[in-house]
TORTIZA-649334 format. One record per atom (N, C-alpha, C): chain; x, y, z. Coordinates in Angstrom, 2 decimals, decimal comma. Layout:
+----+---------+---------+---------+
! ch !      c1 !      c2 !      c3 !
+----+---------+---------+---------+
!  A !       X !       Y !       Z !
...
+----+---------+---------+---------+
***
This chain:
+----+---------+---------+---------+
! ch !      c1 !      c2 !      c3 !
+----+---------+---------+---------+
!  A !    7,10 !  -17,26 !   -6,73 !
!  A !    7,40 !  -17,36 !   -5,52 !
!  A !    8,88 !  -16,93 !   -4,80 !
!  A !   10,07 !  -16,40 !   -4,27 !
!  A !   10,65 !  -16,02 !   -3,73 !
!  A !   11,41 !  -16,72 !   -2,94 !
!  A !   13,08 !  -16,84 !   -2,86 !
!  A !   13,34 !  -18,00 !   -0,95 !
!  A !   12,89 !  -16,54 !   -0,18 !
!  A !   12,27 !  -17,22 !    1,01 !
!  A !   11,97 !  -16,42 !    2,57 !
!  A !   13,44 !  -16,06 !    2,87 !
!  A !   13,97 !  -16,82 !    2,95 !
!  A !   15,32 !  -16,94 !    3,87 !
!  A !   16,27 !  -16,47 !    3,03 !
!  A !   16,52 !  -16,16 !    2,02 !
!  A !   17,21 !  -15,11 !    0,90 !
!  A !   17,30 !  -13,84 !    1,92 !
!  A !   16,54 !  -12,97 !    1,55 !
!  A !   16,47 !  -11,63 !    2,42 !
!  A !   17,27 !  -11,61 !    4,21 !
!  A !   18,06 !  -10,61 !    4,20 !
!  A !   18,66 !  -10,70 !    4,84 !
!  A !   17,38 !   -9,91 !    6,77 !
!  A !   16,81 !   -9,61 !    5,64 !
!  A !   15,73 !   -8,23 !    7,00 !
!  A !   14,67 !  -10,00 !    7,07 !
!  A !   14,29 !  -10,36 !    6,12 !
!  A !   12,78 !  -11,15 !    6,20 !
!  A !   13,53 !  -12,21 !    7,63 !
!  A !   14,49 !  -12,93 !    7,29 !
!  A !   14,84 !  -13,66 !    8,21 !
!  A !   15,52 !  -13,68 !    9,25 !
!  A !   15,32 !  -11,80 !    9,32 !
!  A !   15,98 !  -11,32 !   10,97 !
!  A !   13,86 !  -10,61 !   11,73 !
!  A !   13,82 !  -10,95 !   10,88 !
!  A !   12,37 !  -10,43 !   11,28 !
!  A !   11,04 !  -11,88 !   11,59 !
!  A !   11,84 !  -12,50 !   11,20 !
!  A !   11,11 !  -14,13 !   11,62 !
!  A !   11,98 !  -14,75 !   12,86 !
!  A !   13,61 !  -14,38 !   12,73 !
!  A !   13,64 !  -14,73 !   13,72 !
!  A !   12,92 !  -14,24 !   15,52 !
!  A !   12,86 !  -12,66 !   15,00 !
!  A !   12,71 !  -11,74 !   16,34 !
!  A !   11,78 !  -12,49 !   16,26 !
!  A !   10,96 !  -12,61 !   15,89 !
!  A !    8,82 !  -12,68 !   16,05 !
!  A !    8,75 !  -14,25 !   16,66 !
!  A !   10,09 !  -14,60 !   16,35 !
!  A !   10,16 !  -17,32 !   16,23 !
!  A !    9,78 !  -16,69 !   18,09 !
!  A !   11,27 !  -15,26 !   18,09 !
!  A !   12,29 !  -15,72 !   19,76 !
!  A !   11,02 !  -14,82 !   20,93 !
!  A !   10,32 !  -14,12 !   20,56 !
!  A !    9,81 !  -13,43 !   21,28 !
!  A !   10,15 !  -12,27 !   20,90 !
!  A !   10,67 !  -11,73 !   20,33 !
!  A !   11,62 !  -10,36 !   21,03 !
!  A !   10,39 !   -9,18 !   19,81 !
!  A !    9,85 !   -9,63 !   18,93 !
!  A !    9,38 !   -8,96 !   18,23 !
!  A !    7,70 !   -9,35 !   18,60 !
!  A !    6,74 !   -8,51 !   19,64 !
!  A !    5,60 !   -9,83 !   19,90 !
!  A !    4,75 !   -9,46 !   19,29 !
!  A !    4,33 !  -10,31 !   19,05 !
!  A !    2,95 !  -10,64 !   17,61 !
!  A !    1,45 !  -10,61 !   17,99 !
!  A !    1,58 !  -11,59 !   19,89 !
!  A !    0,48 !  -12,20 !   20,37 !
!  A !   -1,02 !  -11,64 !   20,66 !
!  A !   -2,21 !  -11,66 !   19,57 !
!  A !   -3,03 !  -11,14 !   19,75 !
!  A !   -2,81 !   -9,80 !   18,74 !
!  A !   -2,07 !   -9,92 !   17,97 !
!  A !   -1,84 !   -8,76 !   17,20 !
!  A !   -2,80 !   -8,86 !   15,91 !
!  A !   -2,18 !   -8,25 !   15,11 !
!  A !   -3,73 !   -7,85 !   13,61 !
!  A !   -2,67 !   -7,77 !   12,65 !
!  A !   -2,11 !   -9,13 !   11,44 !
!  A !   -0,45 !   -8,11 !   10,77 !
!  A !   -1,29 !   -8,39 !    9,74 !
!  A !   -0,01 !   -7,30 !    9,04 !
!  A !   -0,38 !   -7,66 !    7,14 !
!  A !    1,06 !   -7,96 !    6,52 !
!  A !    0,84 !   -9,39 !    6,16 !
!  A !    1,99 !   -9,43 !    5,98 !
!  A !    1,74 !   -9,35 !    4,21 !
!  A !    2,52 !   -7,78 !    3,64 !
!  A !    2,03 !   -7,18 !    3,13 !
!  A !    3,19 !   -7,74 !    1,49 !
!  A !    3,27 !   -8,41 !    0,29 !
!  A !    3,98 !   -8,54 !   -0,39 !
!  A !    4,66 !   -9,99 !    0,48 !
!  A !    4,05 !  -11,46 !    0,89 !
!  A !    4,39 !  -12,05 !    1,53 !
!  A !    4,98 !  -13,69 !    1,01 !
!  A !    4,67 !  -13,36 !   -0,43 !
!  A !    5,39 !  -14,30 !   -1,35 !
!  A !    4,70 !  -15,82 !   -1,15 !
!  A !    6,22 !  -16,46 !   -0,63 !
!  A !    5,78 !  -17,93 !    0,98 !
!  A !    4,61 !  -17,82 !    1,27 !
!  A !    4,80 !  -17,00 !    1,99 !
!  A !    4,36 !  -16,71 !    3,53 !
!  A !    4,62 !  -16,54 !    4,88 !
!  A !    6,06 !  -17,35 !    4,46 !
!  A !    6,15 !  -17,63 !    5,82 !
!  A !    6,29 !  -16,66 !    7,15 !
!  A !    6,43 !  -15,56 !    7,32 !
!  A !    6,82 !  -14,34 !    7,43 !
!  A !    5,15 !  -14,70 !    8,70 !
!  A !    4,26 !  -14,43 !    8,16 !
!  A !    2,14 !  -14,63 !    8,50 !
!  A !    2,11 !  -16,04 !    9,07 !
!  A !    2,61 !  -16,57 !    8,62 !
!  A !    2,61 !  -18,08 !    9,13 !
!  A !    3,64 !  -18,66 !   10,30 !
!  A !    4,91 !  -17,21 !   10,49 !
!  A !    5,67 !  -17,39 !   12,15 !
!  A !    4,40 !  -16,34 !   12,64 !
!  A !    4,49 !  -15,09 !   12,53 !
!  A !    2,93 !  -14,94 !   13,58 !
!  A !    1,71 !  -15,04 !   13,63 !
!  A !    1,50 !  -16,45 !   13,40 !
!  A !    0,48 !  -17,20 !   13,21 !
!  A !    0,63 !  -18,39 !   14,02 !
!  A !    1,84 !  -18,80 !   13,96 !
!  A !    2,08 !  -19,75 !   15,39 !
!  A !    2,90 !  -19,00 !   16,66 !
!  A !    2,63 !  -17,85 !   16,83 !
!  A !    2,80 !  -16,94 !   17,69 !
!  A !    1,31 !  -16,58 !   18,62 !
!  A !    0,05 !  -16,96 !   17,89 !
!  A !   -0,41 !  -16,47 !   18,11 !
!  A !   -0,92 !  -15,21 !   17,76 !
!  A !   -1,02 !  -14,48 !   16,29 !
!  A !   -1,75 !  -13,11 !   16,32 !
!  A !   -2,85 !  -14,07 !   16,10 !
!  A !   -3,67 !  -12,22 !   16,70 !
!  A !   -5,87 !  -12,44 !   16,24 !
!  A !   -5,13 !  -12,54 !   14,94 !
!  A !   -5,38 !  -12,03 !   13,59 !
!  A !   -5,25 !  -11,96 !   12,95 !
!  A !   -4,06 !  -11,50 !   11,36 !
!  A !   -3,67 !  -12,63 !   10,40 !
!  A !   -3,06 !  -12,24 !    9,68 !
!  A !   -3,52 !  -12,17 !    8,23 !
!  A !   -3,05 !  -11,38 !    7,83 !
!  A !   -3,65 !  -10,69 !    6,02 !
!  A !   -2,57 !  -10,44 !    4,99 !
!  A !   -2,45 !  -12,05 !    4,27 !
!  A !   -1,97 !  -12,28 !    3,34 !
!  A !   -2,21 !  -10,77 !    2,52 !
!  A !   -1,33 !  -10,27 !    1,39 !
!  A !   -1,56 !   -9,67 !    0,27 !
!  A !    0,16 !   -9,79 !   -0,38 !
!  A !   -0,21 !   -9,89 !   -2,08 !
!  A !    0,91 !   -9,93 !   -2,87 !
!  A !    0,15 !   -9,72 !   -4,05 !
!  A !    0,48 !   -9,60 !   -4,69 !
!  A !    0,99 !   -9,16 !   -6,64 !
!  A !    0,97 !  -10,77 !   -7,41 !
!  A !    1,43 !  -11,67 !   -6,68 !
!  A !    1,26 !  -12,46 !   -7,65 !
!  A !    0,18 !  -13,85 !   -7,48 !
!  A !   -0,35 !  -13,80 !   -8,54 !
!  A !   -2,11 !  -14,69 !   -9,24 !
!  A !   -2,43 !  -16,31 !   -8,01 !
!  A !   -0,96 !  -17,34 !   -7,87 !
!  A !   -1,35 !  -18,07 !   -7,48 !
!  A !   -1,10 !  -17,84 !   -5,73 !
!  A !   -0,52 !  -16,87 !   -5,57 !
!  A !   -1,19 !  -16,85 !   -4,02 !
!  A !   -1,53 !  -16,92 !   -2,79 !
!  A !   -3,53 !  -17,09 !   -3,50 !
!  A !   -4,38 !  -18,00 !   -2,75 !
!  A !   -4,05 !  -18,74 !   -2,70 !
!  A !   -3,50 !  -19,79 !   -2,70 !
!  A !   -4,34 !  -21,15 !   -3,13 !
!  A !   -3,83 !  -22,05 !   -2,13 !
!  A !   -2,47 !  -21,91 !   -1,62 !
!  A !   -2,67 !  -22,75 !   -0,29 !
!  A !   -3,05 !  -21,79 !    1,09 !
!  A !   -2,68 !  -20,32 !    0,93 !
!  A !   -2,99 !  -19,14 !    2,22 !
!  A !   -4,51 !  -18,95 !    2,54 !
!  A !   -6,06 !  -19,56 !    1,88 !
!  A !   -7,11 !  -19,81 !    2,12 !
!  A !   -7,60 !  -21,80 !    3,30 !
!  A !   -6,64 !  -22,64 !    3,73 !
!  A !   -6,96 !  -23,55 !    4,40 !
!  A !   -8,06 !  -22,82 !    5,50 !
!  A !   -9,18 !  -24,11 !    5,97 !
!  A !   -9,82 !  -23,50 !    6,31 !
!  A !   -9,39 !  -23,43 !    7,92 !
!  A !   -7,93 !  -23,81 !    8,55 !
!  A !   -7,12 !  -23,56 !    9,65 !
!  A !   -7,45 !  -22,23 !    9,64 !
!  A !   -6,61 !  -20,77 !    8,52 !
!  A !   -6,90 !  -20,56 !    8,83 !
!  A !   -7,55 !  -18,97 !    8,15 !
!  A !   -8,80 !  -19,54 !    7,36 !
!  A !  -10,05 !  -18,71 !    7,31 !
!  A !  -10,71 !  -18,28 !    8,69 !
!  A !  -10,55 !  -18,58 !    9,92 !
!  A !  -10,88 !  -17,60 !   11,21 !
!  A !  -11,18 !  -16,44 !   10,65 !
!  A !  -11,88 !  -15,44 !   11,26 !
!  A !  -12,34 !  -13,77 !   11,04 !
!  A !  -12,00 !  -13,76 !    9,34 !
!  A !  -11,72 !  -14,13 !    8,55 !
!  A !  -11,54 !  -12,98 !    7,92 !
!  A !  -12,69 !  -12,67 !    6,76 !
!  A !  -12,56 !  -11,69 !    6,81 !
!  A !  -13,24 !  -10,26 !    5,42 !
!  A !  -13,20 !  -10,83 !    3,92 !
+----+---------+---------+---------+
***
C-alpha cells in the first residue's frame, strides 16, 4: 500500500472532498487505484451514494468489505 498523504494531488482532492469544495453527496464514486482507500472513505463520510474501490493490489479487498460498506454493492 502507498502512503495516501504523500501525493499532492491526492491530498488536495481529499481536502476538497472533506471541506465540501468537491461535492460528492449523493453521487456514485469510483476510487480507481484506491490503495489504502482513504479518498473513498472521505467520500463515504461525505455521504456519497455509492463508493467502488478498485486496485490491482491483491490485499485490497480485506478491509473494504466490512458490512458497513457493503450496502448496494453489486
